[in-house]
C-alpha positions as CSV (number, residue, x, y, z in Angstrom):
1,M,103.7,134.0,104.0
2,A,101.1,131.4,103.2
3,L,99.8,129.2,105.9
4,F,98.4,126.5,103.6
5,S,99.2,125.2,100.2
6,K,97.8,126.8,97.1
7,D,96.0,123.5,96.4
8,I,93.4,124.4,99.0
9,R,90.4,125.8,97.2
10,S,87.5,124.5,99.1
11,M,86.4,123.4,102.6
12,D,86.8,119.8,101.6
13,D,90.4,120.5,100.5
14,L,91.1,122.3,103.8
15,Y,89.5,119.4,105.7
16,T,91.7,116.8,104.0
17,H,94.7,119.0,104.6
18,M,94.0,119.1,108.3
19,L,93.4,115.4,108.5
20,Q,96.8,114.9,106.8
21,D,98.3,117.4,109.3
22,I,97.1,115.4,112.4
23,Y,98.0,112.1,110.7
24,Y,101.5,113.3,110.3
25,A,101.6,114.6,113.8
26,E,100.4,111.3,115.3
27,Q,103.1,109.5,113.4
28,Q,105.8,111.9,114.6
29,I,104.5,111.5,118.2
30,E,104.6,107.8,117.9
31,K,108.3,108.1,116.9
32,A,109.1,110.5,119.7
33,L,107.4,108.8,122.6
34,P,109.9,105.9,123.0
35,K,112.7,108.5,123.5
36,M,110.6,110.3,126.1
37,I,109.9,107.0,127.9
38,E,113.6,106.2,127.9
39,K,114.5,109.6,129.4
40,A,111.7,109.7,132.1
41,G,112.9,109.0,135.6
42,D,109.6,109.2,137.4
43,A,107.8,105.8,137.2
44,G,104.4,107.5,136.9
45,L,105.6,109.7,134.0
46,R,107.2,106.7,132.3
47,E,104.0,104.6,132.7
48,G,101.9,107.5,131.4
49,F,104.1,107.9,128.3
50,E,103.9,104.1,127.7
51,H,100.2,104.2,127.9
52,H,100.0,107.1,125.6
53,L,102.2,105.4,123.1
54,D,99.6,102.6,122.9
55,E,96.9,105.2,122.5
56,T,98.8,107.0,119.8
57,R,99.1,103.8,117.8
58,T,95.3,103.6,118.1
59,H,94.9,107.2,117.0
60,V,96.9,106.5,113.9
61,S,94.7,103.4,113.2
62,R,91.5,105.6,113.7
63,L,92.8,108.2,111.3
64,E,93.5,105.5,108.7
65,R,89.9,104.4,109.2
66,V,88.7,108.0,108.7
67,F,90.6,108.2,105.5
68,A,89.1,104.9,104.3
69,L,85.6,106.2,105.1
70,L,86.3,109.3,103.0
71,G,87.6,107.1,100.2
72,Q,91.1,108.6,100.5
73,D,94.6,107.1,101.0
74,A,96.0,107.8,104.4
75,K,98.9,110.1,104.1
76,G,100.4,112.8,106.2
77,T,101.7,116.2,105.2
78,T,104.8,117.6,106.8
79,R,103.9,120.3,109.3
80,P,106.5,122.6,110.9
81,A,104.4,123.2,114.0
82,I,104.5,119.7,115.4
83,D,108.1,119.2,114.1
84,G,109.0,122.4,116.1
85,I,107.3,121.3,119.3
86,I,109.0,117.9,119.1
87,K,112.4,119.5,118.2
88,E,112.1,121.9,121.2
89,A,111.3,119.0,123.5
90,N,114.3,117.1,122.3
91,E,116.6,120.1,122.7
92,V,115.4,120.9,126.2
93,A,115.6,117.3,127.3
94,G,119.2,117.1,125.9
95,D,120.2,120.2,127.9
96,I,119.0,119.0,131.4
97,A,121.2,116.9,133.6
98,E,119.1,116.9,136.8
99,Q,116.6,114.0,136.5
100,D,113.8,115.7,138.5
101,V,114.1,118.9,136.4
102,L,114.1,116.7,133.2
103,D,110.9,114.9,134.3
104,A,109.2,118.3,134.8
105,A,110.4,119.4,131.4
106,L,109.3,116.2,129.7
107,A,105.8,116.6,131.2
108,A,105.6,120.2,130.0
109,A,106.8,119.2,126.5
110,A,104.2,116.4,126.4
111,Q,101.5,118.9,127.3
112,A,102.5,121.1,124.5
113,V,102.0,118.2,122.1
114,E,98.6,117.3,123.7
115,H,97.4,120.9,123.3
116,Y,98.4,120.9,119.6
117,E,96.5,117.7,119.1
118,M,93.5,118.9,121.0
119,T,93.2,122.0,118.8
120,R,93.5,119.9,115.6
121,Y,90.9,117.3,116.7
122,G,88.5,119.9,118.0
123,T,88.6,121.7,114.6
124,L,88.2,118.5,112.7
125,I,85.2,117.4,114.8
126,A,83.5,120.8,114.1
127,W,84.3,120.6,110.4
128,S,83.1,116.9,110.2
129,K,79.8,117.9,111.6
130,E,79.5,120.9,109.3
131,L,80.3,118.8,106.3
132,G,77.8,116.1,107.3
133,R,80.2,113.5,108.4
134,P,78.9,112.4,111.8
135,E,80.6,109.0,111.7
136,V,84.0,110.7,111.3
137,A,83.1,113.2,114.0
138,S,82.4,110.3,116.4
139,I,85.7,108.6,115.7
140,L,87.6,111.8,116.2
141,E,85.7,112.6,119.4
142,Q,87.1,109.3,120.9
143,T,90.6,110.5,120.2
144,L,90.0,114.0,121.5
145,S,88.6,112.5,124.7
146,E,91.8,110.5,125.1
147,E,94.0,113.5,124.4
148,K,92.2,115.5,127.0
149,A,92.6,112.7,129.5
150,A,96.3,112.5,128.8
151,D,96.7,116.2,129.3
152,M,94.8,116.0,132.6
153,K,97.0,113.1,133.8
154,L,100.1,115.1,133.0
155,T,98.7,118.1,134.9
156,K,97.9,116.1,138.0
157,L,101.3,114.3,137.9
158,A,103.2,117.6,137.5
159,E,101.3,119.4,140.2
160,A,101.4,116.5,142.6
161,R,105.1,115.8,142.5
162,L,107.1,116.5,139.3
163,N,107.2,120.3,139.6
164,R,107.8,120.2,143.4
165,A,110.6,117.7,143.0
166,A,112.3,119.8,140.3
């Protein structure tokens, strides 16, 4: 089973592929967040999702800037990993009738998404530095910082009340 396409022959190819991966992921997350906002019962969770939707739109714009810096068209590549994480979140959310339990599940699902993004951005930052693209690394570091902050907010919210209420 191949993890990447046969078109990847160099580090630059792999780098572009990973940028396309996270670009696709951010676009899918941007589509999924309004549904999560709608389903969230806890005001703090809903506000957190709304804030992160705004951030996600900024993340998409930053990635478009990165592609422009690299002289490439911004395009995503379908990735089953993020599709699976979002699909699982939708399935779990659809199976839970109790609002407090649903809020805890939504927070956990959102953290799975954040962790996926953090791994991708961390890798891309390291590769940007290795490939002599410090400007790109700086842009991606802004996004990684926001992803980590979103994960921390979800952890605090879950530990402070969501998990207990469920």
